[in-house]
Every structure is written in structure tokens, then in C-alpha cells.
C-alpha positions as CSV (number, residue, x, y, z in Angstrom):
1,M,97.5,107.9,76.6
2,A,98.3,107.9,72.9
3,G,102.0,108.1,73.6
4,F,101.8,105.2,76.0
5,L,99.7,103.2,73.5
6,V,102.4,103.6,70.9
7,V,105.1,102.6,73.4
8,G,103.1,99.5,74.3
9,L,102.6,98.5,70.7
10,A,106.3,99.0,69.9
11,I,107.8,97.2,72.9
12,P,107.7,93.7,71.5
13,G,109.7,94.8,68.4
14,S,111.7,97.6,70.0
15,F,115.0,95.8,69.1
16,A,113.8,94.6,65.7
17,G,112.6,97.7,63.8
18,D,110.1,99.4,66.1
19,G,112.6,101.3,68.2
20,V,112.0,104.6,66.6
21,A,108.2,104.3,67.1
22,L,108.9,103.5,70.8
23,G,111.1,106.5,71.2
24,L,108.6,108.8,69.5
25,G,105.8,107.6,71.8
26,Y,108.0,108.0,74.8
27,L,109.0,111.5,73.7
28,L,105.4,112.5,73.5
29,V,104.8,111.1,77.1
30,V,107.8,113.1,78.4
31,C,106.7,116.3,76.8
32,V,103.1,116.0,78.1
33,H,104.3,115.1,81.6
34,A,106.7,118.1,81.6
35,W,103.8,120.4,80.8
36,L,101.5,118.9,83.4
37,Y,104.1,119.0,86.1
38,A,105.1,122.6,85.3
39,R,101.6,123.6,86.2
40,V,102.3,122.4,89.8
41,N,106.0,123.2,90.1
42,P,107.7,125.3,87.4
43,H,111.1,124.1,88.5
44,I,110.4,120.9,86.6
45,W,112.1,122.5,83.6
46,R,115.4,121.8,85.3
47,I,114.8,118.1,84.8
48,A,112.6,118.1,81.6
49,P,115.6,118.6,79.2
50,F,117.2,115.4,80.6
51,N,114.0,113.4,80.1
52,V,113.8,114.7,76.5
53,A,117.4,113.8,75.9
54,S,116.7,110.3,77.2
55,A,113.8,109.9,74.8
56,L,116.0,111.2,71.9
57,L,118.6,108.6,72.7
58,V,115.9,105.9,72.5
59,I,114.9,107.2,69.1
60,A,118.6,107.2,68.0
61,A,118.9,103.6,69.3
62,G,116.1,102.6,66.9
63,L,118.2,104.0,64.0
64,V,121.4,102.0,64.6
65,H,122.3,98.3,65.1
66,G,124.6,96.1,67.2
67,V,126.5,97.3,70.2
68,A,125.7,101.0,69.5
69,R,122.0,100.3,70.0
70,Y,122.5,98.8,73.4
71,G,124.9,101.6,74.4
72,L,122.3,104.2,73.6
73,W,119.7,102.4,75.6
74,V,122.0,102.2,78.6
75,A,122.8,105.9,78.3
76,A,119.0,106.7,78.2
77,L,118.4,104.6,81.3
78,V,121.3,106.1,83.2
79,I,120.1,109.6,82.4
80,Q,116.5,108.8,83.6
81,A,117.7,107.1,86.8
82,G,120.5,109.4,87.6
83,T,119.1,112.8,86.9
84,P,117.1,113.1,90.2
85,L,120.4,112.5,92.1
86,V,122.4,115.3,90.5
87,V,119.8,118.0,89.6
88,R,118.2,119.9,92.5
89,L,114.6,120.5,91.5
90,G,113.8,123.4,93.8
91,G,110.4,123.9,95.3
92,R,108.4,120.8,96.2
93,F,105.5,118.7,95.3
94,D,102.5,118.2,97.6
95,I,102.5,114.4,97.9
96,R,99.3,112.9,99.3
97,P,100.5,109.7,101.0
98,A,97.3,107.6,100.8
99,H,96.9,108.2,97.0
100,F,100.6,107.9,96.3
101,A,101.0,104.6,98.1
102,E,97.7,103.2,96.6
103,R,98.8,104.0,93.0
104,H,102.1,102.3,93.4
105,G,100.5,99.3,95.1
106,A,98.2,99.1,92.1
107,L,101.2,99.1,89.8
108,V,102.7,96.2,91.6
109,I,99.4,94.3,91.4
110,V,99.2,94.9,87.7
111,A,102.7,93.6,87.2
112,V,102.0,90.5,89.3
113,G,98.8,89.9,87.3
114,E,100.8,90.2,84.0
115,S,103.2,87.5,85.3
116,I,100.2,85.2,85.7
117,A,99.1,86.1,82.1
118,A,102.6,85.1,81.0
119,I,101.7,81.5,82.1
120,G,98.8,81.5,79.6
121,S,100.8,83.0,76.8
122,G,103.7,80.6,77.3
123,A,101.4,77.6,77.4
124,S,99.2,78.6,74.4
125,G,98.9,75.8,71.9
126,K,100.7,73.3,74.1
127,P,99.2,69.9,75.2
128,V,97.9,70.0,78.8
129,D,100.0,67.2,80.2
130,R,101.5,66.7,83.6
131,T,104.6,68.8,82.9
132,L,102.6,71.8,81.8
133,V,100.2,71.6,84.7
134,V,102.9,71.3,87.3
135,A,104.9,74.2,85.7
136,A,101.8,76.4,85.5
137,I,100.7,75.8,89.1
138,A,104.3,76.4,90.3
139,G,104.4,79.7,88.3
140,L,101.1,80.7,89.8
141,A,102.4,79.9,93.3
142,L,105.5,82.0,92.7
143,A,103.3,85.0,91.7
144,V,101.3,84.5,94.9
145,V,104.5,84.5,97.0
146,L,105.7,87.7,95.3
147,W,102.3,89.2,96.1
148,W,102.6,88.0,99.7
149,M,106.0,89.5,100.0
150,Y,104.6,93.0,99.5
151,F,100.9,93.0,100.3
152,G,100.6,90.0,102.6
153,S,103.3,91.4,104.8
154,A,101.5,94.8,104.9
155,D,104.5,96.6,103.5
156,D,102.2,98.7,101.4
157,E,100.2,99.8,104.4
158,R,103.3,100.5,106.5
159,G,104.8,102.5,103.7
160,E,101.7,104.7,103.5
161,R,101.8,105.3,107.3
162,A,105.5,106.2,107.1
163,M,104.8,108.7,104.4
164,R,101.9,110.1,106.3
165,V,103.9,110.8,109.5
166,A,106.8,112.3,107.5
167,S,107.0,116.1,107.2
168,A,105.9,117.6,103.9
169,E,109.5,118.6,103.2
170,R,110.8,115.0,103.5
171,R,108.1,113.3,101.5
172,P,109.5,114.1,98.0
173,G,112.8,112.6,98.9
174,L,111.2,109.5,100.5
175,A,108.9,109.1,97.5
176,L,111.9,109.1,95.2
177,S,113.9,106.6,97.2
178,A,111.1,104.3,98.3
179,Y,108.6,104.4,95.4
180,F,111.1,104.9,92.5
181,Y,114.5,103.5,93.3
182,A,113.2,100.7,95.5
183,H,110.2,99.9,93.3
184,M,112.3,99.5,90.2
185,P,113.9,96.2,91.2
186,M,110.5,95.0,92.3
187,L,109.0,95.6,88.9
188,L,112.0,94.4,87.0
189,G,112.1,91.4,89.2
190,I,108.5,90.5,88.3
191,V,109.3,90.9,84.6
192,F,112.3,88.6,84.8
193,A,110.5,86.0,86.9
194,A,107.5,86.1,84.5
195,A,109.9,85.6,81.5
196,G,111.3,82.5,83.2
197,V,107.9,81.1,84.0
198,S,106.7,81.7,80.5
199,V,109.6,79.6,79.1
200,A,109.0,76.9,81.8
201,T,105.4,76.5,80.8
202,G,105.8,77.1,77.0
203,D,109.0,75.5,75.8
204,I,110.6,73.5,78.6
205,A,113.1,72.0,76.1
206,R,114.5,75.5,75.6
207,A,114.9,76.2,79.3
208,G,118.4,76.3,80.5
209,L,120.8,78.7,82.2
210,A,119.1,81.8,80.8
211,T,115.7,80.7,82.2
212,A,117.2,79.7,85.5
213,L,118.9,83.1,85.8
214,A,115.6,84.9,85.0
215,L,113.8,83.0,87.8
216,G,116.6,83.4,90.3
217,I,117.6,87.0,89.6
218,G,114.0,88.1,89.2
219,S,112.9,86.8,92.5
220,A,116.1,88.1,94.2
221,A,115.5,91.6,92.7
222,F,112.0,91.7,94.0
223,A,113.1,90.6,97.5
224,G,115.9,93.2,97.4
225,G,113.5,95.9,96.3
226,T,111.2,95.2,99.3
227,A,114.3,95.2,101.6
228,A,115.3,98.6,100.3
229,F,111.7,99.9,100.6
230,R,111.7,98.9,104.3
231,V,115.1,100.4,105.0
232,V,114.2,103.8,103.4
233,L,110.9,104.1,105.2
234,R,112.0,102.3,108.3
235,T,109.0,100.1,108.3
236,G,110.6,96.8,109.3
237,P,113.7,94.6,109.3
238,A,115.4,93.7,106.1
239,R,117.5,90.7,107.2
240,V,115.1,88.0,106.1
241,R,114.6,89.7,102.8
242,L,118.3,89.7,102.2
243,A,118.3,86.0,103.0
244,M,115.6,85.6,100.4
245,M,117.8,87.2,97.8
246,A,120.6,84.9,98.6
247,F,118.3,81.8,98.5
248,A,116.8,82.8,95.2
249,L,120.2,83.2,93.6
250,A,121.3,79.9,95.1
251,T,118.5,78.1,93.2
252,V,120.0,79.0,89.8
253,P,122.4,76.0,89.5
254,L,119.4,73.7,90.2
255,G,117.5,75.1,87.2
256,A,120.6,75.2,84.9
257,L,121.9,71.7,85.8
258,V,118.8,69.7,86.8
259,T,115.4,71.0,85.7
260,I,113.6,74.3,85.6
261,E,110.6,72.6,87.3
262,A,112.8,71.6,90.3
263,Q,114.1,75.2,90.6
264,L,110.7,76.7,90.3
265,G,109.3,74.4,93.0
266,L,112.2,74.9,95.4
267,L,112.2,78.6,94.8
268,T,108.5,79.0,95.6
269,V,108.5,76.7,98.6
270,G,111.7,78.2,100.0
271,L,110.5,81.8,99.7
272,A,107.2,80.9,101.3
273,V,108.9,79.2,104.3
274,L,111.1,82.3,104.8
275,L,108.1,84.6,104.6
276,A,106.3,82.5,107.2
277,A,109.3,82.5,109.4
278,E,109.6,86.3,109.1
279,Q,106.0,86.9,110.0
280,H,106.4,84.5,113.0
281,L,109.5,86.4,114.2
282,R,107.7,89.7,113.8
283,G,104.7,88.5,115.7
284,T,107.0,87.1,118.5
285,A,108.8,90.4,118.7
286,G,105.5,92.3,118.9
287,L,104.3,90.2,121.8
288,A,107.6,90.7,123.6
289,Q,107.3,94.4,123.3
290,R,103.8,94.6,124.7
291,P,103.6,95.9,128.3
292,S,102.5,93.4,130.9
């Protein structure tokens, strides 16, 4: 907890002088996690050195500037994301599907909640005029749509059921693919979208291509993550989710060339319509499959 606290404190200034503190906090987290996991599966020591190397690269990034800093950060992320694909752990972890799915669902809820908090932080100190109210409500509606995309569509419940019926030997692989690799774009998507909403509510004059990209790419990444989640666990079709990705990206020119409010409104309404259509199609298919 102390390590995570230091990481949280250092994140805002991680590229402006607090990078070493962030790396040290992360190194502490990695070491504690390695010790805890080793009590369950001693083969974790095959992966732990790579995690430590990643933390050391973050520390090194805090000591340099310019392109080298970004290069070290990218290398740290590549090691973290790629190690499970090339290092065979050996043994297995006993994954409890209900607890595992519930914890990751809680993580998504926290991230969506923070995106709503970004509305308040962006609007802090601004006059509550029509522009601010419209942008804030649209930002809240987008957060609701992202919640609906995962929880309202019962993807979390179907994911738990898929994990439960899978054999104990298959669960670690499914957990890595569905709850790590597929969840990463979901969480990053929320972060990007929240950044765009924060600018839209806080400093609309500064909004432009970067803000439009944050909204479009963030929403597309979240939809893509849910599509990957469904494909890995075979819990439902992904076609509409892929259409949501394309639609979210198609709204970027509107935000860049017209207004961010227009993009935010169209993005929210369009995703909601596609979600409603998906649920209708799913319900129709379910009725068609029932025996007469």
C-alpha cells in the first residue's frame, strides 16, 4: 500500500521531476508482489526479474530527459506486457472465477467513477454557464454509456460464467487474455476519454485535435477491449463492438474541425444507439433460438 501511495503521489509529475519516486514506489510494489505470489507458486521467480527490470527502467527514465525518457518508458511497458507471452511460468494458480471477475469489474467501476470526477476537476473555478452545463452533462452521459457497454450488457456476468465452466488448467490463460490484455484497452480508453471530457468542461478554448483524438480513441479503445473480451471468453458477438470502434474514430474530425461539444454529443448518442441495437438483436436471436 505504501508503494502504491508513492506511485499515486508521483504520477502527476512523473515526467517533470517525480519519475524516480514513481519508479521506486513501483519497485517496492513489484518486490512485495513477487514475495506474495511465491508463497502460492514458486515458479513466479521466472517472471519476477523481468518485473524488477521494468521498474528499474522507470527509475532510469526519471533520471534522463527528452527522447531517452520516453524510450525507457516504452521499454518498461513492453517488458511488462510481453513477458507473459514468452516466459512459461510453470505450475498454475488456483483462480476463483467469482472473486476474479468481481475484482476486475470493481476496477472498471472505479475507472468510470474517476472519469466522472474529471468533469468536476476540469470545471473547477469556471462559471456555470450553458456551455459548461452542456459539456458536463454530455461527459456524464458518455461515462454512463461506457458503463452500459460492460455492465449493462452483462459482459461481466457472462465473463464470470465462462471462467467458471472452463477447466482449472485453462483458467490462467483465459485470465491473462481476457482480464489483462483485453482489459488494458478498456482502462486506457476510460483514461483517454476522461482527459478529453476534462478539457471539454474546463478549457473549451484549448480543445482541438488532441482533445478530439482523446475522446475518439478513448471510446474506440474501450469498445475494442470489450470486443476482445467477448472473443476470448466466447461470451457474445463482437461485430457491433467493432462498429462502435469505427464510429468513435469517425467522430474525431467533427471535434477537431467543428466543436468538441458536437463530437461529445454525437459520440454519446451514437454509441447509445448502437448499444440499444445490439441488445435488440441479441434479444431477437434469443427468441429465435427458443424451442416452440
